[in-house]
DRENKOLPA-132513 format. One record per residue: residue number from 1; x, y, z of N, C-alpha, C, O in turn; residue in three letters. Coordinates in Angstrom, 3 decimals, decimal comma, always signed. Layout:
N
- NUM	X	Y	Z	X	Y	Z	X	Y	Z	X	Y	Z	Ala
...
This chain:
187
- 1	+22,047	+9,189	+10,420	+20,475	+9,333	+11,315	+19,738	+9,841	+10,413	+18,884	+10,637	+10,804	Met
- 2	+19,837	+9,529	+8,838	+19,202	+9,474	+8,156	+18,858	+7,754	+8,089	+17,807	+7,113	+8,086	Tyr
- 3	+20,147	+7,422	+8,042	+20,365	+5,198	+7,897	+19,741	+4,845	+9,102	+19,338	+3,687	+9,209	Met
- 4	+19,605	+5,549	+9,929	+18,163	+4,573	+10,795	+17,441	+4,486	+11,128	+17,072	+3,740	+12,035	Lys
- 5	+16,427	+5,874	+10,004	+15,838	+5,812	+9,634	+15,124	+4,431	+8,645	+14,084	+3,773	+8,663	Lys
- 6	+16,242	+4,484	+7,919	+16,328	+3,432	+6,492	+16,050	+1,879	+6,990	+15,677	+0,919	+6,317	Leu
- 7	+16,303	+1,947	+8,141	+17,345	+0,286	+8,020	+15,918	-0,025	+8,714	+15,271	+0,044	+7,668	Leu
- 8	+15,150	-0,254	+9,486	+13,907	-0,802	+9,290	+13,188	-1,167	+8,163	+12,802	-2,299	+7,875	Leu
- 9	+13,039	-0,185	+7,571	+12,192	-0,474	+6,225	+12,970	-1,495	+5,010	+12,496	-2,260	+4,170	Pro
- 10	+14,459	-1,085	+5,380	+14,895	-1,466	+4,686	+15,300	-3,298	+5,338	+15,780	-4,157	+4,599	Met
- 11	+15,056	-3,467	+6,405	+15,000	-4,254	+6,653	+13,609	-5,840	+6,044	+13,657	-6,964	+5,544	Leu
- 12	+12,548	-4,807	+6,569	+11,838	-4,976	+6,413	+10,950	-5,558	+4,805	+9,916	-6,195	+4,601	Leu
- 13	+11,852	-5,025	+4,043	+12,104	-5,837	+2,364	+12,779	-6,619	+2,432	+12,687	-7,404	+1,489	Val
- 14	+13,429	-6,824	+3,068	+14,328	-8,034	+2,630	+13,516	-9,045	+3,059	+13,466	-10,102	+2,430	Ser
- 15	+12,891	-8,865	+4,025	+12,272	-10,006	+5,101	+11,299	-10,296	+4,108	+11,228	-11,496	+3,841	Gly
- 16	+10,363	-9,389	+3,349	+9,445	-9,488	+2,076	+10,147	-10,480	+1,555	+9,943	-11,645	+1,898	Leu
- 17	+11,166	-10,101	+0,560	+11,161	-11,273	-0,494	+11,662	-12,308	-0,546	+11,905	-12,959	-1,562	Leu
- 18	+11,970	-12,701	+1,035	+11,624	-14,090	+1,497	+10,209	-14,629	+1,101	+9,946	-15,631	+0,436	Gln
- 19	+9,582	-13,956	+1,523	+7,578	-14,524	+1,245	+7,340	-14,609	+0,006	+6,140	-14,643	-0,267	Ala
- 20	+8,075	-14,659	-0,879	+7,452	-14,806	-2,463	+5,909	-13,905	-2,966	+4,849	-14,478	-3,217	Glu
- 21	+6,104	-12,566	-3,017	+5,252	-12,154	-3,353	+6,079	-10,993	-3,618	+7,215	-11,468	-3,622	Asn
- 22	+6,198	-9,450	-3,894	+5,977	-8,236	-4,683	+6,870	-7,444	-3,511	+6,578	-7,496	-2,316	Ser
- 23	+7,982	-6,718	-4,041	+8,541	-5,595	-3,586	+8,021	-4,369	-4,888	+7,499	-4,654	-5,966	Val
- 24	+8,263	-3,382	-4,518	+8,265	-1,978	-5,364	+8,634	-0,793	-4,802	+8,443	-0,650	-3,594	Gly
- 25	+9,322	+0,439	-5,698	+9,223	+1,783	-5,335	+8,161	+2,487	-5,848	+7,236	+1,937	-6,446	Ile
- 26	+8,249	+3,923	-5,611	+7,310	+5,172	-6,427	+8,205	+6,454	-6,158	+8,628	+6,712	-5,031	Asn
- 27	+8,397	+7,041	-6,990	+8,697	+8,341	-6,332	+7,687	+9,428	-7,866	+6,771	+9,122	-8,629	Ile
- 28	+8,519	+10,708	-7,661	+8,133	+11,971	-7,796	+9,283	+12,967	-7,258	+10,414	+12,621	-6,916	Asn
- 29	+8,922	+13,867	-7,257	+10,305	+14,983	-7,892	+10,765	+15,009	-5,772	+11,733	+14,981	-5,013	Asn
- 30	+9,301	+15,078	-5,761	+9,528	+15,196	-3,564	+9,760	+14,176	-2,654	+10,390	+14,373	-1,615	Asp
- 31	+9,330	+13,180	-2,944	+8,458	+11,843	-2,432	+9,581	+10,597	-2,844	+10,277	+10,541	-3,858	Asp
- 32	+9,532	+9,917	-2,047	+10,055	+7,825	-2,498	+9,132	+7,510	-1,373	+8,791	+8,146	-0,375	Phe
- 33	+8,649	+5,609	-2,128	+7,801	+5,738	-1,075	+8,554	+3,930	-1,477	+8,736	+3,541	-2,631	Glu
- 34	+8,839	+3,185	-0,358	+9,194	+1,149	-0,389	+7,987	+0,658	-0,369	+7,337	+0,971	+0,628	Leu
- 35	+7,428	-0,060	-1,199	+6,230	-0,861	-1,012	+6,776	-2,554	-0,873	+7,768	-2,996	-1,451	Leu
- 36	+6,015	-3,214	-0,116	+6,656	-4,764	+0,503	+4,981	-5,139	+0,593	+4,154	-4,540	+1,281	Gly
- 37	+4,691	-6,514	-0,466	+3,708	-7,453	+0,041	+3,700	-8,859	-0,085	+3,787	-9,380	-1,196	Ser
- 38	+3,562	-9,810	+1,407	+3,710	-10,933	+1,202	+2,791	-11,566	+1,246	+2,054	-11,193	+2,158	Ala
- 39	+2,107	-13,072	+0,250	+1,158	-13,616	+0,069	+1,272	-14,276	+1,652	+2,292	-14,881	+1,979	Asn
- 40	+0,409	-14,143	+2,364	+0,424	-15,416	+3,584	-0,267	-17,085	+3,039	+0,185	-18,186	+3,351	Leu
- 41	-1,111	-16,878	+2,417	-1,724	-18,158	+2,335	-0,059	-19,628	+1,303	-0,093	-20,814	+0,974	Asn
- 42	+1,098	-18,449	+1,220	+1,999	-19,331	+0,905	+2,424	-19,674	+1,749	+2,482	-20,843	+2,130	Val
- 43	+2,740	-18,943	+2,142	+3,497	-18,926	+3,857	+2,865	-20,176	+4,591	+3,402	-21,229	+4,937	Leu
- 44	+2,001	-19,886	+4,679	+1,433	-20,975	+5,195	+1,028	-22,490	+4,994	+0,840	-23,337	+5,867	Ala
- 45	+0,934	-22,625	+3,464	+0,748	-23,645	+2,714	-0,527	-24,033	+3,005	-0,920	-25,168	+3,277	Asp
- 46	-1,514	-22,420	+2,887	-2,614	-22,326	+2,783	-4,205	-22,548	+1,307	-4,653	-21,660	+0,582	Tyr
- 47	-4,390	-23,188	+1,335	-5,590	-22,938	+0,114	-7,158	-22,255	+0,170	-8,096	-22,792	+0,758	Ser
- 48	-7,232	-21,097	-0,486	-8,499	-20,281	+0,113	-8,883	-20,019	-1,206	-8,125	-20,256	-2,147	Ser
- 49	-10,671	-19,267	-1,431	-10,116	-18,312	-2,514	-10,087	-17,291	-2,318	-10,189	-16,481	-3,239	Ser
- 50	-9,926	-16,888	-0,953	-9,584	-15,335	-0,005	-8,058	-15,702	+0,249	-7,516	-16,732	+0,650	Thr
- 51	-7,581	-14,469	-0,138	-6,163	-14,718	-0,337	-5,933	-13,260	+0,592	-6,141	-12,105	+0,221	Thr
- 52	-5,275	-13,898	+2,335	-4,699	-13,322	+2,621	-3,144	-12,203	+2,498	-2,187	-12,750	+1,949	Tyr
- 53	-3,025	-11,394	+2,765	-1,560	-10,818	+2,719	-1,431	-9,751	+3,789	-2,327	-9,168	+4,398	Ala
- 54	+0,318	-9,587	+3,910	+0,534	-9,150	+5,045	+1,526	-7,469	+3,942	+1,872	-7,534	+2,762	Met
- 55	+1,650	-6,596	+4,606	+1,857	-5,720	+3,458	+2,626	-4,398	+4,639	+2,297	-4,193	+5,807	His
- 56	+3,590	-3,757	+3,914	+4,246	-2,669	+4,175	+4,644	-2,041	+3,598	+4,705	-2,302	+2,397	Ala
- 57	+5,180	-0,781	+4,129	+5,887	+0,531	+3,360	+5,848	+1,697	+3,953	+4,928	+2,036	+4,697	Ser
- 58	+7,031	+2,541	+3,621	+7,689	+3,149	+3,824	+7,934	+4,347	+3,187	+8,907	+4,352	+2,434	Tyr
- 59	+7,218	+5,485	+3,313	+7,035	+7,080	+2,819	+7,490	+8,125	+3,127	+6,977	+8,955	+3,877	Leu
- 60	+9,160	+8,224	+2,216	+9,809	+9,911	+2,876	+9,365	+11,115	+2,163	+9,969	+11,377	+1,122	His
- 61	+8,673	+11,682	+2,435	+7,728	+13,088	+2,001	+8,204	+14,246	+2,578	+7,890	+14,386	+3,760	Ser
- 62	+8,987	+15,264	+1,995	+9,174	+16,269	+2,523	+9,656	+16,901	+3,655	+9,407	+17,988	+4,176	Asp
- 63	+10,546	+15,809	+3,977	+11,210	+15,621	+5,855	+10,755	+15,016	+6,239	+11,297	+14,503	+7,218	Gly
- 64	+9,451	+14,545	+5,872	+8,947	+13,796	+7,011	+8,839	+12,177	+6,142	+8,868	+11,905	+4,942	Asp
- 65	+8,683	+11,169	+7,598	+8,275	+9,988	+7,251	+7,156	+8,907	+7,724	+6,746	+8,864	+8,884	Asn
- 66	+6,699	+8,018	+6,663	+5,588	+7,112	+7,589	+5,711	+6,351	+6,871	+5,759	+6,390	+5,642	Leu
- 67	+5,809	+5,162	+7,929	+6,258	+3,723	+7,817	+4,491	+3,404	+8,207	+3,833	+4,050	+9,023	Thr
- 68	+3,775	+1,718	+6,999	+2,577	+1,085	+7,396	+2,636	+0,039	+8,044	+3,267	+0,348	+9,055	Thr
- 69	+2,267	-1,445	+8,121	+2,359	-2,468	+8,228	+0,952	-2,680	+8,161	+0,194	-1,761	+8,474	Phe
- 70	+0,316	-4,293	+7,619	-1,293	-4,081	+7,569	-1,589	-5,924	+7,149	-0,857	-6,830	+6,753	Gly
- 71	-2,813	-5,829	+7,440	-2,918	-7,615	+6,638	-4,247	-7,296	+6,246	-4,870	-6,409	+6,830	Leu
- 72	-4,779	-8,012	+5,208	-5,610	-7,634	+4,204	-6,680	-9,287	+3,942	-6,217	-10,397	+4,205	Ser
- 73	-7,352	-9,183	+3,683	-8,226	-10,644	+2,637	-8,697	-9,605	+1,498	-9,258	-8,510	+1,546	Gly
- 74	-8,319	-10,259	+0,661	-8,903	-9,942	-0,991	-9,857	-11,381	-1,248	-9,713	-12,581	-1,014	Glu
- 75	-10,947	-10,475	-1,893	-11,351	-12,110	-2,444	-11,880	-11,787	-4,540	-12,030	-10,580	-4,728	Asn
- 76	-12,004	-12,230	-5,220	-12,990	-11,949	-6,671	-14,050	-11,996	-6,038	-14,509	-12,747	-5,177	Ser
- 77	-14,579	-10,616	-6,852	-16,360	-10,919	-6,545	-16,757	-11,503	-7,573	-16,479	-11,410	-8,768	Leu
- 78	-17,656	-12,312	-6,791	-18,908	-13,593	-7,833	-19,587	-12,578	-8,814	-20,080	-11,480	-8,559	Gln
- 79	-19,481	-13,227	-9,977	-20,457	-12,205	-11,141	-20,142	-11,485	-11,825	-20,688	-11,413	-12,925	Gly
- 80	-18,768	-10,349	-11,337	-18,054	-9,586	-12,333	-16,977	-9,937	-12,155	-16,311	-9,961	-11,120	Met
- 81	-16,634	-10,373	-13,652	-15,354	-10,911	-13,620	-14,274	-9,805	-13,586	-14,482	-8,648	-13,951	Glu
- 82	-13,136	-10,260	-13,125	-11,981	-9,100	-12,987	-11,896	-8,008	-11,875	-11,269	-6,958	-11,741	Gly
- 83	-12,777	-8,694	-11,157	-12,932	-7,008	-9,512	-12,512	-7,842	-8,423	-12,798	-8,997	-8,106	Leu
- 84	-11,797	-7,009	-7,953	-10,917	-8,151	-6,442	-11,727	-6,999	-5,636	-12,210	-5,962	-6,091	Thr
- 85	-11,731	-7,400	-4,540	-12,677	-6,447	-3,555	-11,628	-6,941	-1,711	-11,825	-8,074	-1,273	Leu
- 86	-10,978	-6,298	-1,176	-10,013	-6,280	+0,063	-10,601	-5,014	+0,563	-10,743	-3,880	+0,105	Gly
- 87	-11,055	-5,958	+2,284	-10,521	-5,344	+3,669	-9,458	-5,152	+4,255	-8,652	-5,874	+3,668	Leu
- 88	-8,740	-4,410	+5,379	-7,736	-5,021	+6,625	-7,694	-3,509	+7,204	-8,335	-2,537	+6,807	Gly
- 89	-6,996	-3,572	+7,985	-6,647	-2,747	+8,836	-4,503	-2,407	+8,848	-3,717	-3,210	+8,346	Ala
- 90	-4,158	-1,347	+9,397	-3,119	-1,157	+9,044	-2,685	-0,576	+10,437	-3,602	-0,376	+11,233	Lys
- 91	-1,498	-0,300	+10,806	-0,831	+0,387	+11,887	-0,138	+1,515	+10,706	+0,323	+1,008	+9,683	Phe
- 92	-0,074	+3,007	+10,864	+0,299	+3,598	+10,707	+1,379	+4,656	+11,503	+0,667	+5,192	+12,352	Val
- 93	+2,289	+5,022	+11,588	+3,397	+5,468	+12,216	+4,388	+6,767	+11,566	+5,247	+6,615	+10,697	Phe
- 94	+4,064	+7,897	+12,151	+5,214	+8,866	+11,764	+5,216	+9,775	+13,007	+4,623	+9,628	+14,075	Ala
- 95	+6,143	+10,875	+12,535	+6,504	+11,831	+13,606	+5,286	+11,807	+15,021	+4,323	+12,427	+14,570	Asp
- 96	+5,003	+11,446	+16,225	+4,469	+12,168	+17,609	+2,355	+11,361	+16,988	+1,213	+11,754	+17,226	Asp
- 97	+2,806	+10,444	+16,366	+1,342	+9,908	+15,179	+1,299	+8,571	+15,231	+2,057	+7,931	+14,504	Phe
- 98	+0,211	+7,777	+16,290	+0,109	+6,661	+15,470	-1,480	+6,398	+15,072	-2,361	+6,945	+15,735	Val
- 99	-1,755	+5,650	+14,106	-3,491	+5,180	+13,997	-2,846	+3,779	+13,684	-1,720	+3,303	+13,535	Ala
- 100	-4,423	+3,293	+13,660	-5,136	+2,129	+12,982	-6,280	+2,367	+11,992	-7,440	+2,613	+12,324	Leu
- 101	-5,980	+2,301	+11,172	-6,867	+2,450	+9,927	-7,822	+1,367	+9,415	-7,344	+0,278	+9,734	Pro
- 102	-8,750	+1,247	+8,882	-9,379	-0,045	+8,458	-9,077	+0,334	+7,634	-9,005	+1,563	+7,666	Leu
- 103	-8,743	-0,228	+6,523	-8,583	-0,456	+5,472	-9,772	-0,941	+3,884	-10,397	-1,993	+4,022	Thr
- 104	-9,946	-0,280	+2,759	-10,685	-1,077	+2,100	-10,096	-0,724	+0,708	-9,321	+0,230	+0,640	Ala
- 105	-10,465	-1,548	-0,592	-9,698	-2,072	-1,506	-10,305	-2,646	-3,113	-11,226	-3,462	-3,083	Lys
- 106	-9,990	-2,384	-3,902	-10,875	-2,434	-4,804	-9,849	-2,499	-7,012	-9,618	-1,654	-7,877	Ala
- 107	-9,699	-3,491	-6,915	-8,808	-3,063	-8,477	-9,180	-3,892	-9,635	-8,859	-5,058	-9,403	Ala
- 108	-9,754	-3,748	-10,841	-10,264	-4,042	-11,509	-9,211	-4,342	-12,895	-8,682	-3,431	-13,532	Tyr
- 109	-9,055	-5,691	-13,173	-8,278	-5,814	-14,263	-9,029	-5,744	-15,455	-9,928	-6,555	-15,676	Arg
- 110	-8,620	-4,498	-16,539	-9,555	-4,159	-17,686	-9,472	-5,593	-18,270	-8,557	-6,360	-17,972	Leu
- 111	-10,850	-6,027	-19,430	-10,730	-7,121	-19,806	-10,108	-6,514	-21,570	-10,829	-6,312	-22,547	Pro
- 112	-8,819	-6,374	-21,500	-8,279	-6,586	-22,861	-8,211	-7,655	-23,965	-8,495	-8,802	-23,619	Phe
- 113	-7,929	-7,470	-25,038	-6,997	-8,641	-25,246	-5,761	-9,352	-25,036	-4,829	-8,561	-24,887	Ser
- 114	-5,373	-10,734	-24,961	-4,032	-10,804	-25,307	-2,883	-10,321	-25,769	-1,800	-10,851	-25,519	Asp
- 115	-3,061	-9,016	-26,656	-2,401	-8,498	-27,042	-1,799	-7,111	-26,557	-0,782	-6,630	-27,054	Ile
- 116	-2,699	-6,376	-25,295	-2,152	-5,391	-24,387	-2,009	-6,766	-23,570	-2,417	-7,920	-23,707	Ile
- 117	-1,168	-6,007	-22,591	-0,321	-6,309	-21,196	-1,841	-6,737	-20,343	-3,045	-6,653	-20,587	Pro
- 118	-1,306	-7,043	-19,648	-2,560	-6,741	-18,124	-2,383	-5,627	-17,469	-1,384	-5,153	-16,927	Pro
- 119	-4,166	-5,015	-17,643	-3,625	-3,548	-17,116	-5,179	-3,789	-16,212	-6,155	-4,336	-16,725	Thr
- 120	-5,139	-3,145	-14,489	-5,244	-3,387	-13,767	-5,622	-1,590	-13,462	-4,888	-0,729	-13,948	Ser
- 121	-6,864	-1,217	-12,596	-7,184	-0,167	-12,168	-7,557	-0,487	-10,262	-8,072	-1,451	-9,696	Leu
- 122	-7,126	+0,544	-9,856	-6,596	+0,059	-8,045	-7,301	+1,458	-7,452	-7,296	+2,621	-7,859	Ile
- 123	-7,754	+0,963	-6,593	-8,766	+1,954	-5,569	-8,688	+1,629	-4,452	-9,403	+0,709	-4,056	Ala
- 124	-7,499	+2,492	-3,295	-7,873	+2,223	-1,438	-7,911	+3,329	-1,031	-7,441	+4,392	-1,438	Ser
- 125	-8,656	+2,970	+0,027	-9,136	+3,700	+1,306	-9,105	+3,951	+2,437	-10,233	+3,736	+2,880	Phe
- 126	-8,388	+4,330	+3,279	-7,680	+3,756	+4,535	-8,043	+5,145	+5,570	-7,506	+6,236	+5,378	Ala
- 127	-9,116	+4,875	+6,764	-9,148	+5,754	+7,608	-9,268	+5,327	+9,421	-9,574	+4,173	+9,721	Tyr
- 128	-9,135	+5,838	+9,957	-8,874	+5,736	+11,725	-9,456	+7,264	+12,138	-8,802	+8,302	+12,031	Ala
- 129	-11,038	+7,141	+12,706	-11,357	+8,054	+13,051	-10,707	+8,559	+14,943	-9,751	+7,855	+15,269	Pro
- 130	-10,972	+9,208	+15,625	-10,032	+9,616	+16,455	-9,708	+8,319	+17,466	-8,556	+8,211	+17,886	Ser
- 131	-10,625	+7,425	+17,822	-10,504	+6,634	+18,913	-9,669	+5,346	+18,164	-9,357	+4,266	+18,665	Val
- 132	-9,428	+5,839	+16,816	-8,341	+4,394	+16,265	-6,820	+4,852	+15,883	-5,965	+4,281	+15,206	Leu
- 133	-6,806	+6,601	+16,851	-5,538	+7,285	+16,715	-5,162	+7,621	+17,588	-5,930	+7,931	+18,500	Thr
- 134	-3,713	+7,725	+17,729	-2,888	+7,872	+19,088	-2,209	+8,942	+19,292	-2,466	+9,881	+18,539	Phe
- 135	-1,425	+9,088	+20,074	-0,253	+9,821	+20,449	-0,835	+11,269	+20,302	-1,727	+11,667	+21,050	Ser
- 136	-0,229	+12,131	+19,190	-0,955	+13,626	+19,296	-2,065	+13,606	+18,360	-2,705	+14,619	+18,076	Asp
- 137	-2,312	+12,357	+17,841	-2,898	+12,150	+16,569	-4,406	+12,016	+16,665	-4,782	+11,292	+17,586	Gly
- 138	-5,571	+12,689	+15,731	-6,143	+12,968	+15,876	-7,425	+12,059	+15,048	-8,462	+11,611	+15,539	Asp
- 139	-6,883	+11,970	+13,486	-7,568	+11,222	+12,613	-6,775	+10,520	+11,806	-5,767	+10,553	+12,511	Ser
- 140	-6,523	+10,034	+11,058	-6,108	+9,675	+9,964	-7,200	+8,766	+8,892	-8,018	+7,858	+9,041	Tyr
- 141	-6,493	+9,888	+7,344	-7,291	+8,646	+6,045	-6,482	+8,916	+5,298	-5,668	+9,839	+5,325	Ser
- 142	-6,632	+8,192	+4,630	-5,547	+8,227	+2,855	-6,680	+7,524	+1,837	-7,537	+6,644	+1,920	Glu
- 143	-6,202	+8,378	+0,905	-6,935	+7,834	-0,179	-6,084	+7,196	-1,289	-4,915	+7,288	-0,913	Phe
- 144	-6,158	+6,429	-2,807	-5,177	+6,104	-3,972	-5,373	+5,538	-5,147	-5,469	+4,310	-5,150	Arg
- 145	-5,478	+6,233	-6,370	-5,458	+5,652	-7,231	-4,713	+4,900	-8,283	-3,811	+5,636	-8,683	Gly
- 146	-4,704	+4,233	-8,644	-3,877	+3,842	-9,823	-4,012	+2,888	-10,473	-4,719	+1,932	-10,155	Glu
- 147	-3,031	+3,035	-12,002	-3,144	+2,378	-12,820	-1,911	+2,332	-13,005	-1,009	+3,169	-12,971	Ala
- 148	-2,049	-0,091	-13,456	-1,271	-0,481	-13,040	-0,843	-1,664	-14,529	-1,690	-2,437	-14,978	Asp
- 149	+0,113	-1,602	-14,906	+0,754	-2,636	-16,530	+1,931	-3,724	-16,147	+3,129	-3,628	-15,879	Met
- 150	+0,862	-4,950	-16,269	+2,066	-6,286	-16,525	+3,248	-5,920	-17,709	+3,140	-6,724	-18,635	Glu
- 151	+4,015	-5,227	-17,866	+5,135	-5,115	-19,392	+5,807	-6,282	-18,993	+4,929	-6,769	-18,280	Val
- 152	+6,528	-6,893	-18,958	+7,605	-7,714	-18,531	+6,819	-8,862	-17,274	+6,516	-8,429	-16,161	Ile
- 153	+6,607	-10,126	-17,619	+6,300	-11,094	-16,557	+6,757	-11,036	-15,289	+7,787	-11,483	-14,784	Ser
- 154	+5,801	-10,388	-14,818	+6,102	-10,388	-12,792	+6,525	-9,341	-12,746	+6,949	-9,149	-11,607	Lys
- 155	+6,744	-8,008	-13,731	+7,321	-6,909	-13,738	+6,594	-6,200	-14,195	+6,262	-6,409	-15,362	Phe
- 156	+5,925	-4,838	-13,331	+4,593	-3,926	-13,456	+5,290	-2,243	-13,782	+6,408	-1,728	-13,775	His
- 157	+4,289	-1,943	-13,973	+4,774	-0,029	-13,679	+3,757	+0,231	-13,655	+2,968	-0,432	-14,329	Val
- 158	+3,144	+1,702	-12,588	+1,958	+1,910	-12,294	+2,260	+3,267	-12,247	+3,408	+3,648	-12,018	Phe
- 159	+1,303	+4,055	-12,450	+1,180	+5,465	-12,168	+0,240	+5,723	-11,343	-0,670	+4,989	-11,727	Ala
- 160	-0,184	+6,383	-10,317	-0,886	+7,006	-9,125	-1,091	+8,217	-8,733	-0,602	+9,105	-9,432	Gly
- 161	-1,709	+8,522	-7,761	-2,575	+9,717	-7,152	-2,658	+9,181	-5,589	-3,093	+8,068	-5,291	Tyr
- 162	-2,241	+10,014	-4,777	-2,496	+9,905	-3,603	-2,491	+10,713	-2,327	-1,456	+11,273	-1,968	Arg
- 163	-3,653	+10,798	-1,601	-3,946	+12,019	-0,585	-4,142	+11,073	+0,819	-4,910	+10,150	+1,090	Asn
- 164	-2,688	+12,007	+1,838	-2,575	+11,199	+3,110	-2,972	+12,547	+4,441	-2,283	+13,449	+4,919	Ile
- 165	-4,054	+12,211	+4,619	-3,976	+13,461	+5,965	-4,081	+12,754	+7,480	-4,721	+11,783	+7,884	Lys
- 166	-3,142	+13,702	+8,144	-2,477	+12,724	+9,288	-3,054	+14,462	+10,094	-2,476	+15,540	+9,961	Thr
- 167	-4,441	+14,155	+10,958	-4,696	+15,571	+11,902	-4,352	+15,154	+12,981	-4,536	+14,026	+13,438	Asp
- 168	-3,694	+16,271	+13,576	-3,479	+16,225	+14,727	-4,474	+16,989	+15,087	-5,202	+17,681	+14,374	Tyr
- 169	-4,488	+16,708	+17,223	-5,071	+17,525	+17,654	-5,048	+19,074	+17,947	-5,735	+19,722	+18,737	Glu
- 170	-4,152	+19,439	+17,162	-3,781	+20,917	+17,390	-4,123	+21,337	+16,388	-4,901	+22,291	+16,382	Asp
- 171	-3,507	+20,586	+14,800	-3,695	+21,127	+13,990	-4,421	+19,772	+12,780	-4,406	+18,546	+12,890	Val
- 172	-4,855	+20,450	+11,955	-4,815	+19,118	+10,173	-3,899	+19,641	+9,045	-3,743	+20,636	+8,337	Asp
- 173	-3,216	+18,034	+9,342	-2,179	+18,510	+8,297	-2,063	+17,376	+6,884	-2,112	+16,149	+6,977	Lys
- 174	-1,930	+18,028	+5,835	-1,994	+17,359	+4,290	-0,920	+16,403	+4,418	-0,687	+16,694	+5,591	Thr
- 175	+0,003	+15,413	+4,144	+1,261	+14,370	+5,064	+1,018	+14,762	+3,237	+1,542	+15,775	+2,771	Phe
- 176	+0,238	+13,888	+2,422	+1,033	+13,836	+1,205	+0,293	+13,880	+0,760	-0,603	+13,123	+1,132	Asn
- 177	+0,020	+14,823	-0,444	-1,097	+15,309	-1,853	-0,733	+14,985	-3,253	-1,318	+15,633	-4,122	Asn
- 178	+0,556	+13,656	-3,800	+0,520	+14,378	-4,828	+0,690	+13,042	-5,958	+1,068	+12,075	-5,296	Ser
- 179	+0,586	+12,775	-6,993	+0,821	+11,698	-8,387	+2,228	+11,596	-8,658	+3,000	+12,552	-8,735	Phe
- 180	+2,497	+10,466	-8,788	+3,968	+9,507	-8,953	+4,033	+8,071	-9,659	+2,965	+7,615	-10,068	Tyr
- 181	+4,647	+7,680	-9,750	+5,101	+7,177	-11,029	+6,023	+5,600	-10,641	+7,043	+6,032	-10,104	Gly
- 182	+6,096	+4,559	-10,655	+6,544	+3,509	-10,038	+6,585	+2,366	-10,692	+5,848	+2,114	-11,645	Gly
- 183	+7,707	+1,360	-10,089	+7,455	-0,411	-10,707	+7,769	-0,727	-9,330	+8,142	-0,081	-8,351	Met
- 184	+7,329	-2,666	-9,733	+7,064	-3,296	-8,600	+7,313	-4,926	-9,189	+6,807	-5,372	-10,218	Lys
- 185	+8,170	-5,626	-8,308	+8,398	-6,646	-8,872	+7,742	-7,387	-7,856	+7,582	-7,150	-6,658	Leu
- 186	+7,163	-8,962	-9,059	+6,431	-9,801	-8,162	+7,600	-11,118	-8,151	+8,642	-11,125	-8,805	Ser
- 187	+7,218	-11,982	-7,419	+7,883	-13,170	-6,953	+7,138	-14,758	-7,294	+7,684	-15,791	-6,908	Phe
């Protein structure tokens, strides 16, 4: 049964490997998350200042599972070097819970000298009110904060915090509230 739950995320991650972007994993004592991102500009041979991306993740937390699939557009903010802003939407699937939250993301690459590896601070937020939450769900919210460092070319390590709330019609549930560490490989 456990392998059936991992099959879809494993197929998804293997498909994203072909898309030339990134795959990663983050863990703590109680849960793990698989991440994948594909740059749609590369797949469609499209050049623009806006980067369009497809994202997917699978979070196993304390016996519960949360799978997401999303699309976003990101662009550097003119006038503030190193700051990238993104907007998008994603589908969220959990047991008896489906949501379509809107997402916002900000990433700031710290202006360190060449001696220090590229380091970024990242914050993201996703929210789905009751009108965008289905099945037994009432609302969904997610906040993440991360510090990311590219320690070797194309290889990142990161540490972060996430707070995910899946509010049902009958009960409000904090799905995950934890710190984590992980690594990501870009292609």
